[in-house]
MARPA-343013 format. One record per residue (C-alpha): x, y, z; residue in one letter. Coordinates in steps of 0.001 Angstrom, whole numbers, plus 500000, padded with zeros to 6 digits. Example, Ala and Ser with C-alpha at 12.3 -4.5 7.8 and 13.67 -1.06 7.14 Angstrom:
<sites>
512300495500507800A;513670498940507140S;
</sites>
This chain:
<sites>
512184501829443087M;513652499023445283P;513334495511444131E;509988494066445050M;510724490880446482H;507956488025446789D;506158487689449974A;507763487163453242W;507151485830456524T;506984488360459100P;509407489507461478T;509376488805464929P;509059492533465264E;506106492460462947Q;504401489862465256Q;504815491668468285A;503834495107466297A;500517493056465324W;499487491540469089L;499797495143470191Q;497652496584467272W;495121494154467710R;494932494247471336S;494220498007471146A;490703499046471997P;490821500833468628V;493779499472466174P;496230502791465950H;498728504079463523A;501895505979464253H;500629509791463950A;503834512361463159A;502820515871463241R;504933518208460855I;505292522125460801A;505777523146457249L;506829526246456235R;505242526099452786C;501570525243451695Q;501997522916449281P;499200521129447476E;497513517719448304P;499356516795444700A;502887517486446029A;501826515664449060V;501017512727447431D;504017512916445303A;506383512923448537A;504555509688449522L;505112508334446287A;508813508786446843V;508760507174450226L;507103503868448847R;509636503903445844G;512747503969448388R;511089501897451055H;509439498241450471D;507954497784453887V;505459500676452550L;504205498952449563C;503097495858451216M;499872494271452557A;499764492775455773Y;497766489573455897V;496624487743459134D;494467484722460256D;493261486351463261G;495581484885465446S;498647485817463807Q;500244488030460889L;500932485428458690V;502370487243455523A;503928490418453911C;502181490329450226V;503751493166447640P;501201495368446236Q;501430496422442551S;502040499710441620G;503148502995443450N;500000504506444556G;498239505198447289G;494971507045449072A;495181510649448173A;495973513224450955T;493060514416452555V;492438518228452887F;491458519724456094V;490823523191456200A;491752525491458894E;488938525350461514G;487640522649460112D;487563519200462543A;490907516838462029L;489830513526461865V;492572511485460881L;491636508754458438P;492030504766459795A;494558502439457768L;493913499208456280N;496709497321456600P;495301494314455081A;494322496056451350E;498248497795451557G;496921501063453255D;499617501667455375V;500925505082454624L;498552508299454458R;498642512244455006A;496261514964456024C;497512518381455191L;495933521524457192C;497095525007455658P;497278527838458255L;495689531463457588A;499120532397459035T;501063530855456361G;502637527223456242G;500906524175457008A;500307521242459444T;501117517898457847L;500241514713459571W;501804511586458381L;499951508127459378L;502092504879459020V;500741501723460047S;502676500228463051P;503063496812460821L;505408498603458585A;507626501038460764A;508077501553464161D;508228504951465736R;511997505380465024N;511273504989461207S;508316507250461123V;510487510346462516L;513196509836459776R;509920509252457258L;508890512461458437A;511988514566458072E;512321513115454402T;508902514349453442V;509161517704455122R;512421517726453213A;510866517033450012A;508079519493450136L;510155522675451506E;513259522027449077A;512586519655446486P;515779518159445183A;516853515113442608A;516519511970444161D;519482510287443413D;520658508782446794A;521402505340446910E;518841503002448441L;518640501997452006P;518683498501452894L;514835496699452289Q;513024495116454882Y;512480492243452821A;516335491727452685Q;516295492475456656Y;513545489739457038A;515553487302455215D;518922487725457022W;517299487908460272Q;515443484625459506Q;518770482928458558G;520153483900461560A;517711482685463563R;517306479344462077L;521165479042462534G;522156479199458748E;525657479829460514D;525396476877463114G;524259479004465843T;520454478638465533G;520444476320468987N;522647478363470693A;520396481435470268G;517344479788471319R;519197478335474290D;520386482110475171Y;516787483439475146W;515399480467476880Q;518045480766479848A;516926484458480210Q;513245483612480178A;513864481180482935A;513228482443486311G;512566486026485549L;512331488342489004P;508848489897489254T;508225492778486804P;509325496265488168L;506018497968489456R;506111501559490078M;504552502650493524P;501042503191493357D;501181505977495100A;503114507751492292L;500193507037490121A;497701509586488955A;494424509194491173A;492231508785488386S;492533509494484697A;489938512267483701P;487329511209481098A;489065513512478276T;492755512037478872A;494745511229476391T;495900507476475864P;499816508625476920A;501448511334478184D;504902512502477554S;507749514685478897W;511036515665478082R;514556517197480039H;517579518680478593T;520656516938478945L;523250519521478874H;527299519579478154A;528084518153481811A;525776515437481382H;526621514229478083R;530448514523479533H;529785512660482626A;528176509913480569L;531297509841478670A;533707509379481231V;531766506753482941A;531298504644480010A;535019504756479417R;535499503829482849E;533202500751482528L;534093499897478816G;530302500543477499A;528804503096475685T;526846506216477027P;523559505192476108E;524085502050478101R;525402503613481146V;522266505858480834L;520077502487481012Q;521911501508483773A;521144505249485475A;517343504574484613W;517107501076486432W;519024502244489156T;516725505115490169L;513655502637489775L;515295500321492060A;515716502891494800R;512260504279494014L;510263501174494018C;512713499293496481A;512528496152494971Q;515864494168495303P;515315492146492026A;512880492807488956F;512496492294485547S;512163495080482781A;512105495659479300T;514968496818476772W;513456498027473873L;516078497794471306H;516359499075467650D;519220496967466105C;519718499703463589R;522260501070466199R;524060497971466146D;524775497521462134Y;525562500401459856D;524258498927456841V;520701499012458116M;521042503293458922A;518261504760456860G;516617501427456538A;512472501792457345A;510412498725459132G;509947497535462391V;513159496723464124F;512656497456467792V;512264494223469892K;511179494351473396A;514075492219475098L;513552490759478781P;516068492081481304L;517034490871485012R;518055493760487218V;519013492732490784Q;520851495040493661W;522226494501497036E;522440497635499008D;526126497078500393E;527376496705496661T;528577499480494930S;527078501113491304L;530465500422490027R;530455496658490917S;526419496601490148H;526974498046486645W;530063495799485873Q;528258492968486369A;524957493846484683W;526179495758481383L;527656492716479833P;524090491609479696T;523361494031477246L;525928492743475131D;524810489489475457G;521147490617474348H;522586492387471387A;524825489348469978A;521912487240469862W;518836489699469292Q;517992488053466306E;517256484881467726A;514613486662469694W;511161485548469485L;508013487585471169P;506417485377473581G;503846486587476493D;503592490033477360A;506450491378479577G;507449493515481963P;505600496729481195R;508118499373481967I;511311499824479579G;513982501676478298F;514626502505474633A;517059505180472308V;515706507108469571A;516749509786467399P;515919513286468777L;512941514596466504P;513744517379464435A;512425520852465058D;508959520898463907G;508422517321464093I;506656515465466889A;504886511816467233L;501044513016468351A;500414509093468891S;501209507158471719P;504518506400472076A;504802502876473257W;501368501366473362P;501232498114475752G;503781499696478140F;503248501888481376D;506151503699481383L;509189503843479005V;512080505985479340C;513895507414476183E;517528508623475342A;516979511110472679L;520265510976470300D;520615514149468137D;523555512274466391G;525866513706468552Q;525027511732471554G;522173511794474337M;520911514898474012A;517684514828476195A;515559512474478131L;512095511541477399A;509382509802479575L;506131508623478014H;503254506986480246A;500153505337480032H;497539507762480684A;497215507663484717G;500185505509485342A;501997508833486784L;500896511853488661H;501192514694487090P;504133516123489241R;506125512610489083V;507155512366485644A;509003516053485788P;510578514802489348W;511647511408487843L;513534512945484740L;515104515740486871S;516568513187489213H;517805510864486619L;519461513885484936A;521090514731488577A;522344511171488901L;524161511303485815I;525727514442486754G;526900512902489738T;529166510315487765L;531713509218487608P;532035509846491288A;528808507912492179A;530172504874491007L;531741504098494178D;528502504875495867A;525983502353497469S;522311502394496331L;521054503405499351P;523765506186499804S;522945507686496691L;521816511390496879W;519737513729494798W;519052517186495055P;515938518155496809A;513467519984494816D;509715520933494828D;508398519308492120T;506467517103493543L;505521519935496301R;506026517435499143V;507542518671502317P;510537516802503865Q;509018517629507099C;505409517618507950W;504698519758510640T;502345522575511456S;502221525370514715E;501533524607518174K;498251524828519267P;497339528301521410A;496324526334524170N;498859523412524483A;500025524374527944G;496752523724529652D;496369520343531354S;493323517844530829L;492742518576534807L;493374522367534185D;490371522022531402R;488146520053533555I;488333522707536275A;487393525315533753M;484311523597532549H;483464522861535813A;483536526284536781H;482057527589533594R;479550524901532931T;478974522909536003P;475573521343535089T;477105520291531471A;477344516368531290P;480749515437531579A;480686511178532125L;477514509014531129D;478451505711531916A;476564502781533394A;478141502835536448D;478389506607536799L;476880509452535392V;478212513009536343L;477898516792535323D;481361518667535132F;480813519812538985A;480162516467540129G;483204515031537973L;485747517824539803Q;484169516698543155R;484786512945542927T;487986513216541596V;489289515579544147H;487661513474546493A;489423510205545151A;492677512234544897A;492872512975548610Q;492162509339549303R;495007507987547256L;497434510695548565R;496731509119551967A;497926505755550421L;501217507167548967G;500180508407545874V;502227511388544707G;504650512729542461P;506742510120540748G;504781506794542008T;502383504706539636R;498592503458540328V;497857500090538421A;493918500521537243L;492774496587537304A;489135498030535979L;486997497537532912P;486147500103530502R;483505501999532609S;483096505402534474G;484832504338537686G;487886503896535325L;487821507350534038V;487114508422537173A;490002506628538887S;492607507712536605L;491940511328536578L;491944510847540618A;495312509523539906V;496477512437538081W;495082514922540515A;496841513007543523A;500283513564541280G;500843509820540229G;500664508395536784A;498582505100535934Y;499234502106534692V;496274499947532756P;495567496608532945L;493234495025530566D;491033492831532246P;491158490171529162A;494989489952530141W;495863486474531337P;497405486492534929Q;500646485749533350A;500852489068531653R;499398491037534208R;502090489771536779R;504430490906534239S;503630494549534162V;503029494570537783L;506301493661538465A;507856496112536116Q;505698499181537080A;505674498610540878A;502705500833541599P;501984501709545387V;498376501220544838V;496152499036542429T;492612500267541854I;490333497145541035A;486564496488541550Q;486945494784544725Q;489192495384547580A;491036492544549070S;491613492142553216P;495091490660552313D;496407493304550646D;496246496665551435D;497627498096548109S;494605496739546513L;491663499361546799V;487927499039545481S;486877501569542798A;483781502168544460D;485333502976547920A;487964505461546403L;485030507188544238L;482324507673546872A;481799511455547174T;482395513476550594V;480910516992551280A;484162519045550660A;487490518009549311A;490773519482549514E;492224521252546112D;494275518644543925A;498077519285543651V;499007520935540510T;500395518571538037V;503563519526536419T;503760519453532184P;506926517302532819D;505248514772535223A;504092511182534004A;500758510878533244A;500475506943532460Y;502577504128531243V;500958501598528564L;503020498377527975F;503402497127524579T;504492493847522945S;508359493626523364G;510909491817521341S;512455490371524232T;509571488326525240G;508739490840528086E;506210493719527629P;507610497129527660K;506299500452529178G;506108503350527553V;506230506602529746V;503921509466528595I;503839512980530309G;501111515496530865H;502566518035528376A;502637515529525655Q;498775514465526397I;498090518264526318S;499756518895523020H;498258515787521236Y;494704516435522576T;494739519909521623A;496113519653518042A;493992516496517555V;490993518476518338C;491908521679516054D;492758519496512907A;489544517333513334L;487156520311514629S;485990518217517401L;484507521164519210S;481845520678516823S;480991517081518721C;478912516868521973Q;478882513681522745R;482498511454522564F;481991507347522669G;484272505866524522L;484719502365522876T;488591500903523182S;490329499534525910S;492594502502527525V;495288499439528154A;496266500662524642A;495978504690523458D;493707504257520770L;491003505047522668G;492859508163524404N;491790509979521535T;487972510431522502T;488615510319526203L;490831513286526146F;489085515345523586A;485663515066525155A;487026516393528549L;489111519066527021W;486376520243524804Q;483544520294527391G;481952517518525853G;480324514345527276C;482208511072527540L;479900508061526792V;481469505222527935V;480424501825525766A;479588498482527780S;481536495547526634D;478521494248525381D;478093497305523286D;481258496760521363M;480645492392520844A;477367492742519000H;476354494794516010P;472929495348516851A;473967496237520562A;476371499037519095F;473805500538517133A;471634500478519997R;474452502222522055Y;475342505067519346L;471569505799518589R;470019505551522161G;472908507553523948R;473204510424520958A;476675509550520322V;478180511670517496D;482029510963517872A;484166507616517824I;487515506458517653K;487999502517516556I;490073500113514688V;488656499740510992P;488304496025511249S;486597495902514455H;483997498583513095L;483413496729509896A;482309493676512081A;480094496135513936L;478307497413511112L;477160493609510003E;473196494352511151T;470196494916509947E;470161498630510849S;473658499803511314P;474057502983512948A;477123505469512112V;477966508633514218P;478693512012512673S;482701511829513109T;484405508610513008V;487865508263513676I;489549505398512294L;493309504042513589G;495228500978514434G;495567499772511136E;495537500660507341P;492052502231506505L;490638500453503309P;488587502282500661A;485837499798501387S;485013500531504503L;484708504423503966V;482074503392500829D;480283501073503469T;480389504303505826L;479123506613503023R;476061504361502054S;475052504449505390H;475959508048506466A;476750510385503571P;477511513544505674A;479751511181508213C;483313513007508733R;485762510615508535I;489414510705509314F;492385508298509212N;494292508613512101H;498214507190512890Y;500743507338515687G;503005504764517686P;502058504711521436T;505899506269521920E;504476509525520222T;500998509864522516T;498023508344520570V;498648509963516916G;500925512432515121V;499281512424511624M;495881512573510192V;494005512668506762H;490447514279506546A;488670511947503858L;486517514087501376G;482910513410500339A;484189511512497220D;486802508856498042V;489758509017495853P;491866506020494230A;494100505593497314W;497281504278496781P;497317500607497537A;493540500809498233G;494627502364501690M;494014505893502706A;497019508389503088P;498043510771505752L;498250514549504976S;498476516465508103R;500981516528511152A;499081517195514300L;500721520793515788G;504480520887516048A;504978517589515606T;507788516960513085R;507458513750510790V;510034512801508349R;511084510031506146V;514762509220506249L;517026506832505553D;519348504792507193D;521875507653507917A;518854510031508820L;519115511975505486R;515716513005503956P;514897510268501051V;513494511862498012P;510000512124497352A;508357508747496341G;511635506788497793V;510680504440500655A;512309505428504369G;511612504895507574Q;509236507205509470L;510944509516512188Y;508802511438514591V;509853514484516609G;508573517270518653G;506535517908521891P;504834514225521988Q;507527512157522031L;507322509730525289A;509977510154528329H;511243507163526935G;510764503142528367Y;510272502448531767L;513562501601533222G;514845500329530024R;517461502674528934A;519017500403526515D;515510500532524462L;515551504384524614D;518832504482523065A;517948502553520204A;514526503648519942A;515115507419520400F;518110509361518623V;519365512778518192D;517533514760515687D;520058515978513278P;517655518971511798F;516793520559515344V;519584520701517784A;518847519256521409G;515782517193520058E;515169513969519973R;513535511813516980L;511587508387517594Y;512596505790515045R;508901504331514542T;509995501357512769G;507375502099509983D;508077502185506290L;506652505016504305A;507085507036500947R;506558510846500576A;503756511261497837T;501640514024496098P;498668512650498135A;500556512486501543G;502327510053503504L;501726506277502112Q;502546504081504914L;504453500527503381L;504606498162506452G;507456497600509002R;511277497779508894A;511263495094511334D;509000492469512440Q;506223494091514457Q;502869493741513384V;499513494968514330K;496711492543514845I;493253494223515212R;494967497396516530G;497212495786519065I;501006495968518405R;502497492514518431V;506168491971518507E;506308488340517077P;509783487778519202A;507263487739522367E;504682485176520552V;507999483094520044E;509372483548523291A;506108481729524437A;506113479095522308L;509669477959522632L;509216477725526265A;506731474936525496Q;508266471555525761P;506956470345522129A;508348473212520490V;512241473013519284A;512004475908516776Q;509738478726516090A;508900481627513850A;505529483793513943V;504665486099510894S;501565488059510196A;499390486499507278V;496139487018505535A;493124486249507552G;490234484678506068P;488586488093505489A;491867489646504425G;492776491042508000E;496317490415509268A;496559487322511714V;499444485521513235L;500824482606512044C;503131480112513945A;505757478097511881F;506941475312514620L;509674472571514270V;508473470051516582P;510941468720519605A;512579465054518932A;509862462501519739G;507070465296519911C;504313466487517351T;502470469789517417I;498986469903519053D;497502473485517987A;494645473087520089A;496732472307523284A;498860475197522350L;496458477782521449R;494895476983525165H;498581477376526798T;499334480502525188L;495946482017526042A;496648481984529614A;500060483443528963M;499101486165526135L;496478488817525378P;494030487384522468D;495661489300519828A;498833487410520271M;497785484335520292V;498249482711516791P;495190481861514750A;497175479521512749R;499919476780513629F;502201475277510647V;504420472526511437P;507426472030509358L;510502469437509384P;512896472900509349A;512637476392508957L;513656477976506095P;516784480196506165R;518834482892504354L;522392482338503673P;523560484250506663N;521582481753508785G;518659483964509880K;515161483231509205T;513340483443506046D;510655485515506752R;509496485764502911V;509889482020502319A;507711481542505558L;504405483444504060R;504657481074501152E;504458477757503222L;501174478667504504V;499085476125503317P;496310477556500695A;493230475695502084D;492748475633505834R;489818473432505594A;490179469743506944P;490955467267504465A;488406464553505777P;484614464881504289A;482939466483507229A;480501464307509362A;476761465186508643P;474897467755510799A;472248466848513173A;469732469139512044D;468903472510510139A;470226474888513206V;473642472909513152E;474049472894509319A;473360476661509099L;475968477330511988V;478495474879509916C;477452477309506622A;477984480776508380L;481483479290509914M;482714478065506409A;481583481434505026E;483422483422507469L;486786481122507302L;486298481262503616E;486440477191503544Q;484259474991501374S;483053473568504629Q;483489473131508619V;482872470436510398D;480312470061513139A;482994469015515936H;485872471173514601A;486982474042516904D;486164477371515075F;489202479257516978F;491669476260515364A;490163476943512095L;491367480721511998G;488398482310514021G;488973485247516704H;486875487898518301S;486015489740514992L;484767487251513134L;483161485783516597V;481011489058516283I;480462488556512503K;478992485139513207L;476767486488516136V;475223489025514013A;474595486476510977R;472825484182513306L;470758486937514652R;469511488233511689R;468909484634510357R;467349483179513540L;466236486102515088Q;468066485232518446V;470172487024520428E;473093485296521946I;476517487110523115A;479808486395521817P;480828485083524993G;478399481896523849V;480754481334520823V;484109481237523097F;482043478497525632D;481096476779522401H;483482476980519852P;482185473800517493T;479261474392515249A;477467471336517166H;477988472736520471A;477206476166519157L;473888475060517660A;472663473432521222A;473579476643522901A;471369478465520031V;468520476279521030R;468787476958524770Q;468722480723523962E;465750480789521266A;462315481076522509A;460974480520519278D;459436477315518487S;460068477918514488D;463740477504514601L;464329474878512245D;461748476574509690A;464113479663509923L;467405477761509750A;465809475949506551H;464997479654505231T;468124480851505840A;470448477910504333L;469198478662500817A;470524482404501392A;474236481260502549V;476574480888499748P;478653478261501342Q;477606474588501693A;477248473506505296P;479336470402506656A;476754468161505343A;472972468879505010V;471045466664507223P;468393464806505641A;465576467153506849A;467015470114504648V;465175469827501434P;467417469264498677A;465648472481496770A;467410474489499438A;471046474097498543P;473272476573500830V;
</sites>
């Protein structure tokens, strides 16, 4: 028997264990499952447990708490304990609960087996022993039962002795107490963000029957041990610490976090020989800081970092548990003996822990323990195999940098290195060929349904051919370009087809573009003809769409377009400050259209809505698919797409059954009493949130929903994902991409154009038959964006600039490798906006970044340093930029700064910029009283949409962060509450609540407008700028 000490103060390790034990939904115990060759009597098991209690004082204590902490470890008299529970084979096994406060910390359950032998369950309270102790206790019990022998071994160190020694070290009996406290305070100060595993690698959802944790193991062979030993000698460290460094290296690359904090679950018995064989709670959760620079070698990183572990070990007895630390850790543990396994959760409170298992001769295996749902079932073995592979490359890998580390490919995750499929059988057809086929086979089938033009396929064919004849007479032919200065309309569709039939390529001009943008595009495109709504008597190159499309009795056949000929040139935002033209050919359009129709089964659709501008290619999905399939293209007016009620009427009244639209735009258009949802919805241009899918399902449970992705340079789209009836728990709440279109090749590569391992972030590259010809007249841009494909000789890859990782669910997009952003589905280069800002005399320096808008959507924020003697006038700048740039490129917010934050290399610190965005954009002064209830309601609705506490009646909605999609929502909410129809343009013309309220009164015929406003104020969750006296106090906003 060990000498029974007086009660001792719990150790920090015990306090941490108690906190974890109390926070668990059900207080747990360590449970070791022991396979016995014999079938002992319960009394023999009781005797073996008594021997354990006789050797370890920690098993003879009661653990008393006061509800907020563990306060005492009190010795219990006697050597008894609860009797072993006997469970007959076939009976349900219910492990008994322990009661540490009463000294009940060690129990056993015995289950004899009909085939011989027995299973023994050893239960130990985590307040009395850690998991490493439990494994050793289990070995002792099994030896006592299978091969009884006299217990004459020397008693190990008792836990009371350890607690006393540790307290002395912590308090500084040797004069080092303050130094130890200072050490850990310095370690805790400024810890980076905890390491976080990518959401994409987590299990989509844990099944109802899931265990609290999962574990996996991977054997290390002699070659691995040798590699660790050699690397350890070179680094002056131990193999287990080199293995820990390798673990954090693997995660650093996987998680793409240049700096993070993590946890070292350190057992001090590995540092002191005198503690060998001791039982108790010895494992400490020591915080670690890990930082990486891509250019530095592993050797340099590890040589700089490994001394941290030495420092932690030297000062470990001064450690005190604090707030919950990082939930990803590393530990070294004894390799469980054959027939012994821990059946309880290995590391409660941690999401992921890697264990190096020591068999007494070195690191024999790796184990991974994950909280249920923390890892996808195929990710854990993949992680272990790649960690083992990294170890196997040592010591040679020590001189490699983090990005250049390479691990062998494997199919553990069953994730392809290249997403691709087969080329569609009919991809050789041109869209004009398909229209001609439908005109021959189904001449009276509806082809085009627009307010200005309604045609069947025969009529469309005649109209296009007649217009092509006129265009050829104006000089349009192969190698020429024609500008289309037309709104979304039937005339626009027929005109672009006529340009193709004449042999030319069209260049769309968005009517909403300011004149400066239009002039820039026209200067680069150099069209031979511009088709507009009206001709100009002073400009022969400007022709009227109506005159062009007037039919004739007979027309010559159109020339046959060649697959390599250019079909259109789309201008996107350019980093140089000028837009750049992307040239797309007929072969690219044919492949995309055939592939997307196959992948999305669009043959089931009859009436396709054209709801987007053709100046961006998002709307080309339905434009091309309708005519390819022989369906009808139903063109929406601007009003249809600006008002939720009008949008619903458009879908229902014209029987539209397929649309392609930006998610945030659709979300705004669903804000009506009776929203309409077509049977097929294709969403693209920005990430698709699960919340929008939930909304669509609630309105139309049978709706087919697709996520669609692709840069302009790859012809509309290259990947899609069909959403099942049950919305999964997507990574980061955004839909993945799981299928490549046709023969398109999609890869995730590193900077050296090597495939990155699954789960590791890399840049998305696209190859195959949909790549653009290049940029119009910009060979320099071609060379930067299009590179030789190292996997397919003679082919090109397009460098998208999008970051992604491959996961079991598909590709997960992570953002941009450059500064490019998408605002409401429009691609924006911040550099172009910055160039426009720097052209203003009041601006000395400018930086533009995307930040979260009022509803979580991305909006542009301009950070500006004013020129000497000047101030930043946001309203004036917004007005000036609106005349130069498209609406999506005008910043929603302007933040004046004395100086832009800089990185050590002098570049603008974009991360620091985003932290400078004011948290509250509401004006500081109190709002002036609203004139009446209608004005108060408009103020309240604006504040609600802008997520501000109040909005002054005379404040500009757009200066506060409003934009076109919020205008749609504002108009919809005014309609619902005041039963008044107003066009979105009214808000643009009257941007203050005061002016808009007056405009609403002019529009409203209902004499009860004030009564409706009073009623509505009670339902708006935001207070107005000020409630006028006429508004009853009992109706707060």
